[in-house]
C-alpha positions in Angstrom: 99.8 -205.3 56.6 98.8 -206.3 53.4 96.1 -204.1 51.2 92.7 -206.4 51.0 90.8 -203.5 49.9 90.9 -200.4 48.1 89.0 -197.2 47.9 89.4 -195.9 44.2 87.7 -192.2 44.1 87.8 -190.7 40.1 86.8 -186.7 39.3 87.2 -185.0 36.4 89.7 -182.2 37.7 90.6 -178.9 34.7 93.7 -178.8 34.3 93.9 -175.1 35.9 92.7 -176.8 39.4 95.0 -179.5 39.4 97.5 -178.0 41.2 95.1 -177.5 44.1 93.9 -180.8 43.7 97.5 -181.9 44.7 97.7 -179.6 47.4 94.8 -181.4 49.3 96.0 -184.9 48.4 100.0 -184.1 49.5 98.5 -182.0 52.8 96.1 -185.1 53.7 98.7 -188.1 52.9 100.5 -188.2 55.6 97.8 -188.0 57.9 96.1 -190.1 56.3 98.6 -192.7 56.8 98.9 -192.0 59.7 95.5 -191.4 61.4 92.8 -193.4 59.2 92.1 -197.2 60.6 92.8 -199.4 58.4 94.9 -197.6 56.2 97.9 -198.6 54.2 98.7 -197.0 51.2 97.9 -193.7 49.0 98.6 -192.6 45.6 97.5 -190.6 43.3 97.1 -190.6 39.2 96.7 -188.8 37.0 96.0 -188.8 33.4 94.7 -186.2 30.6 91.1 -187.0 31.4 90.7 -187.2 34.9 92.6 -187.7 38.3 92.0 -190.5 41.0 92.8 -191.2 44.4 94.1 -194.9 45.2 93.5 -196.0 48.7 94.7 -199.5 49.9 93.0 -200.5 53.0 93.4 -203.0 55.6 89.6 -204.4 54.8 86.4 -203.3 53.1 85.0 -202.2 55.7 88.2 -200.0 56.6 87.8 -198.2 53.5 83.6 -197.8 54.2 84.4 -196.4 57.7 86.9 -193.3 55.8 84.2 -192.0 53.2 82.8 -191.0 56.4 85.5 -189.7 58.5 85.8 -186.5 60.1 88.8 -186.1 57.9 87.3 -187.1 54.5 83.9 -185.6 55.2 85.5 -181.9 57.5 88.7 -182.0 55.2 89.5 -183.5 52.1 86.0 -183.6 50.8 85.5 -179.9 51.8 89.1 -179.1 49.5 88.2 -181.2 46.5 84.7 -180.1 45.9 85.5 -176.6 44.5 87.7 -178.4 42.3 84.9 -180.9 40.7 84.1 -180.5 36.6 81.2 -183.3 38.0 80.6 -185.6 40.6 83.1 -188.2 41.5 83.2 -191.7 41.1 83.9 -193.7 44.4 84.4 -197.7 43.9 85.4 -200.1 46.7 87.1 -203.3 45.1 87.8 -206.3 47.4 91.6 -208.0 47.0 91.2 -211.3 45.3 
C-alpha cells in the first residue's frame, strides 16, 4: 500500500504532560493500524515547541473518515484533550 494522504495533528503539550500523551499514542498505534480503514502509518514527532502525530492513509477520504471514527472521537481525543495547552491544529495533505 502506498501513502496518498497525510493527516497531521499538531498539539501544544507541556513537558510534564508529554509522557501521558506518548502513552495515548502508544496505546492506540496498533489498533489504529489494524482497524482503521485506509491507515498505513502513524508516527509521533516531538519538538520543543509542540508534538505532532503524522498519520499516513490510502486517501484523503480515509484520513477525513478517521477524524469522525469511534476510536478518534471516544478514545484518542478524550485521552489527549486534557493535555493540550491550546486547541490542536489539524491538516490533511495529498501526496503529489
